[in-house]
C-alpha positions as CSV (number, residue, x, y, z in Angstrom):
1,X,50.8,-88.5,-26.6
2,X,47.2,-88.2,-27.3
3,X,46.8,-87.3,-23.7
4,X,49.5,-84.6,-23.9
5,X,47.7,-83.0,-26.8
6,X,44.6,-83.0,-25.0
7,X,46.2,-81.2,-22.0
8,X,47.3,-78.2,-24.1
9,X,44.0,-78.3,-25.9
10,X,42.3,-78.4,-22.5
11,X,44.4,-75.5,-21.3
12,X,43.8,-73.6,-24.6
13,X,40.0,-74.1,-24.0
14,X,40.3,-73.0,-20.4
15,X,42.3,-70.0,-21.5
16,X,39.8,-69.3,-24.3
17,X,36.9,-69.6,-21.7
18,X,38.8,-67.4,-19.3
19,X,39.4,-64.9,-22.1
20,X,35.7,-65.0,-23.1
21,X,34.7,-64.7,-19.4
22,X,37.1,-61.7,-19.1
23,X,35.6,-60.3,-22.3
24,X,32.1,-60.8,-20.9
25,X,33.3,-59.1,-17.6
26,X,34.9,-56.3,-19.7
27,X,31.7,-56.0,-21.7
28,X,29.6,-56.0,-18.4
29,X,32.0,-53.4,-16.9
30,X,31.6,-51.3,-20.1
31,X,27.9,-51.5,-19.8
32,X,28.1,-50.6,-16.1
33,X,30.4,-47.7,-16.9
34,X,27.8,-46.6,-19.5
35,X,25.1,-46.9,-16.9
36,X,27.2,-45.1,-14.4
37,X,28.0,-42.4,-16.9
38,X,24.3,-42.2,-17.7
39,X,23.6,-42.0,-14.0
40,X,26.2,-39.3,-13.6
41,X,24.7,-37.3,-16.5
42,X,21.2,-37.8,-15.0
43,X,22.5,-36.7,-11.6
44,X,24.2,-33.7,-13.2
45,X,21.0,-32.9,-15.1
46,X,19.0,-33.3,-11.8
47,X,21.5,-31.0,-10.0
48,X,21.2,-28.4,-12.7
49,X,17.4,-28.6,-12.6
50,X,17.6,-28.4,-8.8
51,X,19.8,-25.3,-9.1
52,X,17.4,-23.8,-11.5
53,X,14.4,-24.5,-9.2
54,X,16.4,-23.0,-6.3
55,X,17.0,-19.9,-8.4
56,X,13.4,-19.7,-9.3
57,X,12.4,-20.2,-5.7
58,X,14.8,-17.4,-4.7
59,X,13.3,-15.1,-7.4
60,X,9.8,-16.0,-6.2
61,X,10.8,-15.2,-2.6
62,X,12.3,-11.9,-3.8
63,X,9.1,-11.1,-5.7
64,X,7.0,-12.1,-2.6
65,X,9.1,-9.8,-0.5
66,X,8.7,-6.9,-3.0
67,X,4.9,-7.6,-3.1
68,X,4.8,-7.6,0.7
69,X,6.7,-4.3,0.8
70,X,4.3,-2.9,-1.8
71,X,1.3,-4.0,0.3
72,X,2.8,-2.5,3.4
73,X,3.4,0.8,1.5
74,X,-0.1,0.7,0.2
75,X,-1.4,0.0,3.8
76,X,0.6,2.9,5.2
77,X,-0.6,5.2,2.5
78,X,-4.2,4.2,3.1
79,X,-3.7,4.8,6.8
80,X,-2.2,8.2,6.1
81,X,-5.1,9.0,3.8
82,X,-7.5,7.9,6.6
83,X,-5.8,10.2,9.1
84,X,-5.8,13.0,6.6
85,X,-9.6,12.5,5.9
86,X,-10.2,12.5,9.7
87,X,-8.2,15.8,10.0
88,X,-10.1,17.3,7.2
89,X,-13.4,16.1,8.7
90,X,-12.4,17.7,12.1
91,X,-11.3,20.9,10.3
92,X,-14.7,21.0,8.5
93,X,-16.5,20.6,11.9
94,X,-14.4,23.4,13.4
95,X,-15.1,25.6,10.3
96,X,-18.9,24.8,10.6
97,X,-18.9,25.7,14.3
98,X,-16.9,28.9,13.5
99,X,-19.4,29.7,10.8
100,X,-22.3,29.1,13.1
101,X,-20.7,31.3,15.7
102,X,-20.1,34.0,13.1
103,X,-23.7,33.7,11.9
104,X,-24.9,34.1,15.5
105,X,-22.6,37.0,16.1
106,X,-23.9,38.6,12.8
107,X,-27.5,38.1,13.9
108,X,-26.7,39.6,17.3
109,X,-25.0,42.5,15.5
110,X,-28.1,43.0,13.3
111,X,-30.3,42.8,16.3
112,X,-28.2,45.3,18.2
113,X,-28.2,47.6,15.1
114,X,-31.9,47.3,14.9
115,X,-32.2,48.2,18.6
116,X,-29.9,51.2,18.1
117,X,-31.9,52.3,15.1
118,X,-35.1,51.9,17.1
119,X,-33.6,54.0,20.0
120,X,-32.3,56.6,17.5
121,X,-35.7,56.8,15.9
122,X,-37.4,57.3,19.3
123,X,-34.8,60.0,20.1
124,X,-35.5,61.7,16.8
125,X,-39.2,61.6,17.6
126,X,-38.5,63.1,21.0
127,X,-36.3,65.8,19.4
128,X,-39.0,66.5,16.8
129,X,-41.6,66.7,19.5
130,X,-39.3,69.1,21.4
131,X,-38.8,71.3,18.3
132,X,-42.5,71.4,17.7
133,X,-43.1,72.3,21.4
134,X,-40.4,75.0,21.2
135,X,-42.0,76.4,18.0
136,X,-45.3,76.4,19.6
137,X,-43.9,78.2,22.6
138,X,-42.1,80.8,20.4
139,X,-45.3,81.3,18.4
140,X,-47.2,81.7,21.6
141,X,-44.7,84.2,22.9
142,X,-44.5,86.1,19.7
143,X,-48.3,86.0,19.4
144,X,-48.7,87.4,22.9
145,X,-46.1,90.1,22.5
146,X,-47.8,91.4,19.4
């Protein structure tokens, strides 16, 4: 009977070892589940960070687009100002040329007026000489008739 008792004892030990082994497996599985859970949490955190970086990158692209649009607007405005300056410069050149033509016309008018005045003065001298001659002729005629 001693052998019989050892068989149940042996079976009890085997069962106990199996239970301990199962407990160890369960404990290992729990640890693995904890590691898996921690990995899932880490993955979730990484996903959230990735999403945040994606949003930040999108915002940065939007800002870059706005900056590019602003730069293009500024470039177009500078170009418009350059064209305006060129038009003003051309208008100034035309105004200067017109002023020069007006000055030359005024000088010609002054010259013509001076010539007309000179001619008028010469005519007035001729008329004055004619009057003097007529007076002399009258005086000579009145002096000879007396």
